[in-house]
C-alpha positions as CSV (number, residue, x, y, z in Angstrom):
1,X,0.0,0.0,0.0
2,X,1.4,3.3,-1.1
3,X,0.9,6.7,0.5
4,X,0.0,7.9,-3.0
5,X,-3.4,6.2,-2.6
6,X,-4.3,9.0,-0.3
7,X,-3.5,12.0,-2.5
8,X,-6.7,12.2,-4.4
9,X,-9.1,11.6,-1.5
10,X,-7.1,14.1,0.7
11,X,-7.1,16.8,-2.0
12,X,-10.9,16.2,-2.5
13,X,-11.4,16.6,1.3
14,X,-9.4,19.8,1.4
15,X,-11.1,21.4,-1.6
16,X,-14.6,20.1,-2.2
17,X,-15.1,18.7,1.3
18,X,-14.4,22.0,3.0
19,X,-15.6,24.5,0.5
20,X,-16.7,27.3,0.9
21,X,-14.2,28.1,3.6
22,X,-15.6,31.3,5.0
23,X,-17.2,31.7,7.6
24,X,-17.0,28.0,8.3
25,X,-16.7,24.9,6.1
26,X,-20.1,24.1,4.5
27,X,-20.1,20.5,5.6
28,X,-19.6,21.6,9.2
29,X,-22.7,23.8,9.0
30,X,-24.8,21.1,7.4
31,X,-23.7,18.6,10.1
32,X,-24.6,21.1,12.8
33,X,-28.0,21.5,11.2
34,X,-28.6,17.7,11.1
35,X,-27.4,17.3,14.7
36,X,-29.7,20.1,15.7
37,X,-32.7,18.2,14.4
38,X,-32.6,19.1,10.7
39,X,-35.6,21.3,10.9
40,X,-36.3,23.1,7.7
41,X,-33.9,21.1,5.6
42,X,-35.0,20.4,2.1
43,X,-33.9,17.7,-0.3
44,X,-31.4,20.1,-1.9
45,X,-29.8,20.5,1.6
46,X,-29.5,16.7,2.0
47,X,-27.9,16.5,-1.5
48,X,-25.5,19.3,-0.5
49,X,-24.5,17.4,2.6
50,X,-23.9,14.3,0.6
51,X,-22.0,16.3,-2.0
52,X,-19.6,17.9,0.5
53,X,-19.5,14.7,2.7
54,X,-18.6,12.3,-0.2
55,X,-14.8,13.1,-0.1
56,X,-14.7,12.4,3.6
57,X,-16.5,9.1,3.1
58,X,-14.0,8.3,0.3
59,X,-11.0,9.0,2.5
60,X,-12.5,7.1,5.4
61,X,-13.3,4.1,3.2
62,X,-9.8,4.1,1.8
63,X,-8.3,4.2,5.3
64,X,-10.6,1.4,6.6
65,X,-10.0,-0.8,3.5
66,X,-6.2,-0.4,3.9
67,X,-6.4,-1.1,7.6
68,X,-8.4,-4.3,7.2
69,X,-6.1,-5.4,4.4
70,X,-3.1,-4.8,6.5
71,X,-4.7,-6.6,9.5
72,X,-5.5,-9.6,7.3
73,X,-2.0,-9.8,6.0
74,X,-0.5,-9.7,9.5
75,X,-2.9,-12.3,10.9
76,X,-2.8,-14.5,7.9
77,X,-6.5,-14.1,7.2
78,X,-7.9,-15.1,3.8
79,X,-9.9,-13.1,1.4
80,X,-9.2,-12.2,-2.2
81,X,-7.9,-8.8,-3.2
82,X,-9.4,-7.8,-6.5
83,X,-12.5,-6.5,-8.1
84,X,-14.9,-8.6,-6.1
85,X,-13.3,-7.5,-2.9
86,X,-13.4,-3.8,-3.9
87,X,-17.0,-4.3,-4.9
88,X,-17.9,-5.6,-1.4
89,X,-16.3,-2.6,0.2
90,X,-18.2,-0.3,-2.1
91,X,-21.4,-2.0,-1.3
92,X,-20.7,-1.8,2.4
93,X,-19.9,2.0,2.0
94,X,-23.2,2.6,0.1
95,X,-25.1,0.6,2.7
96,X,-23.5,2.6,5.6
97,X,-24.3,5.9,3.8
98,X,-27.9,4.7,3.3
99,X,-28.3,3.8,6.9
100,X,-26.8,7.1,8.0
101,X,-29.3,9.0,5.8
102,X,-32.2,6.9,7.1
103,X,-31.2,7.7,10.7
104,X,-30.8,11.4,9.9
105,X,-34.2,11.4,8.0
106,X,-35.9,9.8,11.0
107,X,-34.4,12.2,13.4
108,X,-35.5,15.1,11.3
109,X,-39.0,13.7,11.0
110,X,-40.9,13.2,7.7
111,X,-41.4,16.4,5.8
112,X,-45.0,17.7,5.7
113,X,-46.5,19.5,2.8
114,X,-48.5,22.6,3.5
């Protein structure tokens, strides 16, 4: 595993993941909104959170994947390394994102039309 694997996700986090930078990173404001109950959030706000949060998920997924791979190598665990293994990690990441959105949606309450 090379450190070069982390260049693209780190650059994405520092640019897209934190933009706009003033007065605070956009993703921080959205997370505060969600933690505060997400009252008044529209679908575009959820998409915006996903858009600015995706680089962070990419970096976290890369770190977790490398940590598990390193742990498997050290403990002698099996498991193939290839397209099928990457696909499983991608599926796991999508499932975790879906679960997080469902939890956030339930905490926010279903939107009502007036």
